[in-house]
C-alpha positions as CSV (number, residue, x, y, z in Angstrom):
1,X,13.8,3.2,1.7
2,X,13.2,6.4,3.7
3,X,10.1,8.6,3.0
4,X,9.2,11.9,4.7
5,X,6.2,14.1,4.7
6,X,6.1,17.7,5.9
7,X,2.6,19.1,6.9
8,X,1.5,22.2,8.7
9,X,-1.7,22.7,10.8
10,X,-3.2,25.4,13.0
11,X,-4.9,24.9,16.3
12,X,-8.1,26.8,17.4
13,X,-6.0,29.7,18.5
14,X,-4.3,30.0,15.1
15,X,-0.9,28.8,16.3
16,X,0.8,26.8,13.5
17,X,2.9,23.7,13.8
18,X,5.0,21.9,11.2
19,X,5.2,18.1,11.5
20,X,8.0,16.3,9.8
21,X,7.1,12.6,9.7
22,X,9.7,10.0,8.7
23,X,9.1,6.4,7.7
24,X,11.6,3.7,6.9
25,X,10.2,0.8,4.9
26,X,11.8,-2.6,4.1
27,X,12.2,-3.6,0.5
28,X,9.2,-5.5,-0.9
29,X,11.5,-8.3,-1.9
30,X,13.4,-9.9,1.0
31,X,17.0,-8.7,1.2
32,X,19.0,-11.4,3.1
33,X,22.1,-9.2,2.9
34,X,20.5,-6.3,4.7
35,X,18.8,-8.6,7.2
36,X,22.2,-10.2,8.0
37,X,23.9,-6.8,8.5
38,X,21.1,-5.6,10.9
39,X,21.3,-9.0,12.8
40,X,25.1,-8.6,13.4
41,X,25.0,-4.8,14.1
42,X,26.3,-3.9,17.5
43,X,26.1,-0.1,17.1
44,X,25.4,2.7,14.7
45,X,24.5,6.3,14.2
46,X,22.1,8.6,12.4
47,X,22.0,12.2,11.6
48,X,19.3,14.6,10.3
49,X,19.6,18.1,9.2
50,X,17.3,21.0,8.4
51,X,18.5,24.0,6.4
52,X,17.3,27.2,4.7
53,X,16.7,27.4,1.0
54,X,20.3,28.2,0.1
55,X,21.7,25.6,2.7
56,X,23.8,28.3,4.4
57,X,22.1,27.9,7.8
58,X,21.4,24.4,9.2
59,X,20.3,22.7,12.3
60,X,21.7,19.2,12.7
61,X,20.7,16.4,15.1
62,X,22.8,13.3,15.8
63,X,21.7,10.0,17.2
64,X,23.2,6.8,18.7
65,X,21.6,3.6,17.3
66,X,21.7,0.5,19.5
67,X,22.4,-3.1,18.6
68,X,20.1,-4.6,15.8
69,X,18.6,-1.1,15.5
70,X,16.5,-1.8,18.6
71,X,17.0,1.7,20.1
72,X,17.7,5.2,18.9
73,X,18.9,7.9,21.3
74,X,19.2,11.6,20.6
75,X,22.8,12.8,21.3
76,X,22.9,16.4,20.3
77,X,21.3,19.2,18.3
78,X,23.2,22.2,17.1
79,X,22.9,25.0,14.6
80,X,25.5,26.5,12.2
81,X,25.6,29.5,9.9
82,X,27.9,29.4,6.8
83,X,29.4,31.9,4.4
84,X,28.6,29.6,1.4
85,X,26.3,26.7,0.7
86,X,27.1,23.3,2.2
87,X,24.9,21.2,-0.2
88,X,27.8,19.0,-1.3
89,X,27.4,15.7,0.5
90,X,30.3,13.7,-1.1
91,X,32.4,14.0,2.0
92,X,29.9,11.8,3.9
93,X,30.8,8.9,1.5
94,X,34.1,8.4,3.4
95,X,34.7,5.9,6.2
96,X,31.8,6.1,8.6
97,X,33.1,3.9,11.4
98,X,32.2,5.4,14.8
99,X,30.5,8.2,12.9
100,X,33.7,9.5,11.3
101,X,31.8,10.5,8.1
102,X,29.7,13.0,10.0
103,X,32.8,14.3,11.9
104,X,34.6,14.7,8.5
105,X,31.6,16.6,7.0
106,X,31.4,19.0,9.9
107,X,35.2,19.5,9.8
108,X,35.1,20.1,6.1
109,X,32.3,22.7,6.1
110,X,34.1,24.6,8.9
111,X,36.8,25.5,6.3
112,X,36.6,28.0,3.4
113,X,34.6,28.6,1.3
114,X,31.7,27.6,3.6
115,X,33.4,28.6,6.8
116,X,30.5,27.4,9.0
117,X,30.4,28.5,12.6
118,X,28.3,26.9,15.3
119,X,25.8,29.0,17.1
120,X,26.8,29.1,20.8
121,X,24.3,27.8,23.4
122,X,21.7,26.9,20.7
123,X,18.4,25.8,22.0
124,X,16.3,23.9,19.4
125,X,12.6,24.4,19.0
126,X,12.2,21.0,17.3
127,X,10.4,18.3,19.4
128,X,10.8,14.6,18.5
129,X,8.6,11.6,19.0
130,X,9.9,8.3,20.0
131,X,11.6,6.2,17.3
132,X,9.5,3.0,16.9
133,X,10.3,-0.2,15.1
134,X,7.7,-2.5,13.6
135,X,9.0,-6.1,14.1
136,X,6.5,-7.5,11.6
137,X,7.2,-5.2,8.7
138,X,10.8,-4.4,9.7
139,X,10.0,-0.7,9.2
140,X,10.5,2.2,11.5
141,X,9.1,5.7,12.1
142,X,9.5,8.9,14.1
143,X,8.2,12.5,13.7
144,X,9.4,16.0,14.6
145,X,7.4,19.1,15.3
146,X,8.3,22.8,15.1
147,X,6.3,26.0,15.6
148,X,5.6,28.2,12.4
149,X,4.5,31.8,12.0
150,X,4.2,34.3,9.1
151,X,7.1,36.4,10.1
152,X,9.5,33.6,11.2
153,X,9.7,34.9,14.7
154,X,9.6,31.3,16.0
155,X,12.6,30.4,13.7
156,X,10.4,28.7,11.0
157,X,8.7,31.0,8.5
158,X,5.4,30.1,6.9
159,X,5.4,30.1,3.1
160,X,9.2,29.6,3.0
161,X,11.5,27.0,1.3
162,X,13.8,24.7,3.4
163,X,15.9,21.6,2.8
164,X,16.1,18.3,4.7
165,X,18.6,15.4,4.7
166,X,19.3,12.3,6.7
167,X,22.1,9.7,6.9
168,X,23.0,6.7,8.9
169,X,25.6,3.9,9.4
170,X,25.8,0.5,11.1
171,X,28.8,-1.4,12.4
172,X,29.7,-4.7,14.1
173,X,32.2,-3.8,16.8
174,X,34.9,-1.9,14.7
175,X,33.8,-3.2,11.3
176,X,31.6,-1.0,9.2
177,X,28.7,-2.9,7.8
178,X,26.8,-0.3,5.8
179,X,26.3,3.5,5.5
180,X,24.3,5.8,3.4
181,X,22.9,9.3,3.1
182,X,20.1,11.1,1.2
183,X,20.8,14.2,-0.8
184,X,19.4,17.6,0.4
185,X,15.7,17.5,-0.4
186,X,13.6,20.6,-0.9
187,X,10.6,21.2,1.5
188,X,8.1,24.0,0.8
189,X,6.0,25.2,3.8
190,X,2.6,26.7,3.0
191,X,0.7,28.6,5.7
192,X,-2.0,26.6,7.4
193,X,-5.6,27.6,7.7
194,X,-8.0,26.8,10.6
195,X,-7.1,23.3,11.8
196,X,-6.7,21.7,8.4
197,X,-3.6,20.1,7.1
198,X,-2.9,22.1,4.0
199,X,0.7,21.5,3.0
200,X,2.7,18.4,2.1
201,X,6.1,17.6,0.6
202,X,7.1,14.0,0.1
203,X,10.4,12.6,-1.1
204,X,12.1,9.2,-0.9
205,X,15.6,7.8,-1.3
206,X,16.9,4.3,-1.6
207,X,20.4,5.5,-0.6
208,X,19.6,5.4,3.1
209,X,20.0,1.8,4.2
210,X,18.6,1.9,7.8
């Protein structure tokens, strides 16, 4: 199961930062099938996306996942603006071998009615922590940070509504073992005060296997 929490805080100078913390937890009951898939996994991938309230502008990051989920490497981050919402995630349910499901999704949203177009030379303001795995609990975690201000000059506007989603797949050589994605999940940002954590949005999905 994946859980995320979005919190904002301000430093002594009043500069605000959003922290998006992600945590993957193993089922309370042992799942030998999932354990077996992870043990035989030779490679995989993961994607995370952040979008505006209407899901017409989004920033998407893709990752390569190593054998047995031991390593996660950021491959790319890009931004796209669309003529219509791209909230429909059904295209991701198609074959995910070698990340085909993500490629199919991006290809689909580039056509009408969404007609998404990538922003050239996009430079993200998100900063990511290392992806860590707890061998004892079989859980994992990572976090992202992004500057926030009242007018949205930094790209993230305080007291605004956004959406977040994540998906992943695992394979053994050319055989797809498992894949899953969350739905788009609403995140509400509330302006921070002083140096106190004042906003939180938590959601979970069992659809994300890794």
